[in-house]
LUMROMAR-995584 format. One record per residue (C-alpha): residue number from 1; x, y, z. Coordinates in pm, 1 decimal. Layout:
    n         u         v         w
  NUM         X         Y         Z
...
This chain:
    n         u         v         w
    1    8099.8   11057.8   11986.1
    2    7971.9   11338.9   12205.2
    3    8035.3   11172.2   12539.3
    4    8329.6   10947.7   12444.8
    5    8542.1   11224.3   12292.4
    6    8449.7   11464.8   12571.1
    7    8550.2   11208.0   12835.2
    8    8884.7   11134.9   12660.4
    9    8969.7   11501.7   12628.9
   10    8880.8   11585.8   12988.8
   11    9054.5   11277.7   13131.5
   12    9377.9   11273.4   12932.1
   13    9410.1   11622.4   12792.2
   14    9521.4   11822.2   13094.3
   15    9376.3   12171.2   13152.4
   16    9336.3   12247.6   12781.6
   17    9182.5   11906.4   12716.7
   18    8938.5   11956.1   13004.8
   19    8823.5   12285.7   12854.6
   20    8782.4   12121.2   12513.2
   21    8603.6   11828.5   12678.1
   22    8348.9   12061.3   12833.5
   23    8297.5   12235.1   12498.8
   24    8245.5   11902.6   12324.3
   25    8007.6   11783.3   12594.5
   26    7797.1   12094.4   12534.1
   27    7737.9   11994.9   12170.3
   28    8025.3   12139.2   11971.8
   29    8122.3   11788.9   11862.2
   30    7926.1   11791.1   11535.1
   31    8206.3   11935.2   11315.7
   32    8455.7   11689.5   11463.8
   33    8218.4   11399.1   11400.7
   34    8165.4   11508.0   11039.4
   35    8541.5   11541.9   10982.8
   36    8597.9   11195.7   11129.4
   37    8322.9   11048.9   10913.7
   38    8467.1   11221.5   10604.8
   39    8814.7   11083.5   10679.8
   40    8669.1   10732.8   10711.1
   41    8487.8   10767.2   10377.7
   42    8804.2   10890.4   10205.5
   43    9004.4   10599.5   10348.9
   44    8736.7   10354.8   10232.1
   45    8739.6   10504.5    9881.9
   46    9120.8   10486.5    9860.1
   47    9113.5   10124.6    9976.9
   48    8842.8   10034.5    9722.8
   49    9031.1   10197.3    9433.5
   50    9360.6   10031.9    9534.1
   51    9197.3    9688.1    9549.9
   52    9036.6    9743.0    9211.7
   53    9371.1    9847.3    9060.4
   54    9538.0    9534.1    9201.0
   55    9264.3    9306.2    9065.7
   56    9293.7    9462.9    8720.7
   57    9672.3    9430.5    8726.3
   58    9644.5    9061.5    8810.8
   59    9372.3    9001.6    8553.4
   60    9575.3    9170.0    8275.7
   61    9866.9    8924.5    8297.0
   62    9874.4    8689.4    7998.8
   63   10225.6    8546.4    8006.6
   64   10587.5    8600.8    8100.4
   65   10606.7    8892.5    7856.0
   66   10335.3    9084.3    8039.2
   67   10502.7    9005.0    8374.1
   68   10828.8    9147.7    8239.1
   69   10652.4    9461.7    8112.8
   70   10535.4    9587.5    8453.3
   71   10758.2    9807.8    8668.9
   72   10899.2    9683.6    8999.6
   73   10623.9    9839.2    9212.8
   74   10354.1    9679.9    9000.9
   75   10543.4    9350.3    9013.7
   76   10542.0    9356.9    9395.2
   77   10172.2    9449.7    9399.3
   78   10098.8    9166.6    9155.6
   79   10284.2    8910.3    9368.1
   80   10113.1    9048.2    9678.5
   81    9767.7    9007.1    9524.9
   82    9849.1    8652.8    9407.5
   83    9949.9    8551.6    9761.5
   84    9643.3    8726.8    9905.1
   85    9423.2    8514.0    9681.1
   86    9600.7    8203.3    9808.8
   87    9467.6    8284.6   10155.3
   88    9763.5    8469.4   10303.2
   89    9739.1    8788.5   10502.9
   90    9992.4    9012.0   10328.5
   91   10184.5    9308.8   10469.1
   92   10373.1    9505.9   10205.6
   93   10700.9    9653.7   10322.0
   94   10884.2    9732.2   10001.1
   95   10658.9    9963.1    9800.8
   96   10830.2   10275.6    9933.3
   97   11173.1   10153.9    9819.7
   98   11331.3   10092.0   10162.4
   99   11242.1    9735.9   10249.0
  100   11552.1    9601.1   10424.1
  101   11550.4    9299.0   10193.6
  102   11189.3    9200.0   10266.0
  103   10916.8    9305.4   10022.2
  104   10622.4    9113.7   10169.2
  105   10544.7    8942.9   10497.4
  106   10290.5    8662.6   10465.9
  107   10085.3    8520.6   10753.5
  108    9875.2    8206.4   10738.2
  109    9792.0    7939.5   10995.9
  110   10024.1    8103.2   11249.5
  111   10326.4    8081.4   11017.3
  112   10526.9    8381.2   10896.9
  113   10687.1    8380.6   10552.5
  114   10922.4    8650.9   10423.4
  115   10912.1    8730.8   10051.3
  116   11165.8    8903.1    9827.6
  117   11052.9    8997.5    9474.6
  118   11307.8    9026.6    9192.5
  119   11184.1    9148.5    8859.7
  120   11520.8    9099.0    8692.5
  121   11463.4    9024.1    8326.3
  122   11802.8    8882.9    8228.5
  123   12019.0    8858.1    8540.2
  124   12015.2    8532.0    8735.4
  125   11942.1    8553.0    9107.1
  126   12263.6    8444.5    9275.3
  127   12344.3    8263.6    9596.8
  128   12441.1    8588.4    9773.3
  129   12079.5    8712.1    9773.0
  130   11952.2    8371.2    9883.8
  131   12199.0    8369.8   10174.9
  132   12086.6    8719.2   10274.1
  133   11725.5    8604.3   10280.3
  134   11822.9    8302.7   10492.2
  135   11991.4    8543.5   10735.0
  136   11672.3    8751.7   10749.5
  137   11470.9    8435.6   10813.2
  138   11689.0    8354.6   11113.6
  139   11701.4    8716.6   11235.0
  140   11322.7    8766.5   11219.9
  141   11252.8    8412.7   11343.7
  142   11025.7    8352.2   11046.0
  143   10908.1    8009.0   10937.2
  144   10995.1    8028.7   10568.2
  145   11123.8    8243.2   10284.1
  146   10997.1    8273.9    9927.3
  147   11204.1    8445.8    9660.4
  148   10995.2    8535.5    9356.3
  149   11171.8    8616.9    9028.6
  150   11072.4    8643.1    8666.1
  151   11410.5    8506.0    8563.6
  152   11595.9    8209.9    8705.4
  153   11845.1    8121.7    8977.9
  154   12209.6    8017.4    8963.8
  155   12302.2    7656.2    9034.4
  156   12471.9    7767.5    9357.9
  157   12149.8    7933.0    9473.5
  158   11950.1    7615.9    9400.4
  159   12201.5    7403.7    9591.9
  160   12202.4    7640.2    9889.7
  161   11825.0    7610.3    9950.6
  162   11834.5    7230.6    9970.1
  163   11701.3    7129.9   10312.8
  164   11615.6    7487.1   10412.5
  165   11270.3    7647.6   10436.5
  166   11336.3    7856.9   10126.9
  167   11125.3    7835.8    9811.0
  168   11258.1    7970.6    9482.4
  169   10971.9    8073.4    9254.2
  170   11073.1    8161.3    8899.7
  171   10932.5    8217.2    8549.6
  172   10689.6    7934.7    8475.2
  173   10608.0    7866.8    8842.4
  174   10531.2    8237.2    8889.4
  175   10310.5    8237.3    8580.7
  176   10127.3    7928.6    8711.5
  177   10073.8    8104.4    9045.4
  178    9933.0    8411.5    8866.7
  179    9700.3    8201.4    8650.3
  180    9578.9    8007.0    8954.0
  181    9505.8    8337.5    9128.1
  182    9322.1    8465.6    8820.5
  183    9108.4    8150.1    8816.2
  184    9036.4    8186.7    9189.2
  185    8922.4    8545.0    9128.3
  186    8691.7    8436.6    8845.8
  187    8535.1    8162.1    9058.1
  188    8471.1    8401.1    9349.3
  189    8310.9    8655.7    9111.8
  190    8074.9    8390.0    8973.5
  191    7987.8    8277.9    9325.1
  192    7901.1    8636.2    9427.4
  193    7681.0    8682.2    9120.4
  194    7478.7    8369.8    9204.2
  195    7430.2    8478.5    9564.7
């Protein structure tokens, strides 16, 4: 920390950075190092608590009723955690509300999959949304699209996806995916306990 930060400051910081670099090289780096260490510990704690919250959310799902009871942010987090347990690397784009039509981006085996989550309880997902997702697939040059909904899809939407790399996940299939993820989490916990 002492020499690396001092070198960076004196090399890239201009006249002010050079002065700070000399100060750091003389030993004034300790407060900076402690602040950096504290920031890392805070980030680790936030990450741990977020992962724990996601695991509890996934574990608490018992059926379609409990899936319908969560808000849209929790629904996206739940779907994200289920895909993560299936071995995907997941990037969440929609939790701040401005997702551009893509809630999750999945990566696995070099393939990119775009995901849109719809927590609509009574409204059917129509062909318009499916067409939009197909347009995003082409635009982003992704390999596939998954649309995840608690409800169901219109007949037009089901016909549109025929022969395209689009998967419509609804109600019972979503519940099966959640239960499979719950079982995978239980198996990994038991494995860790034995080790």
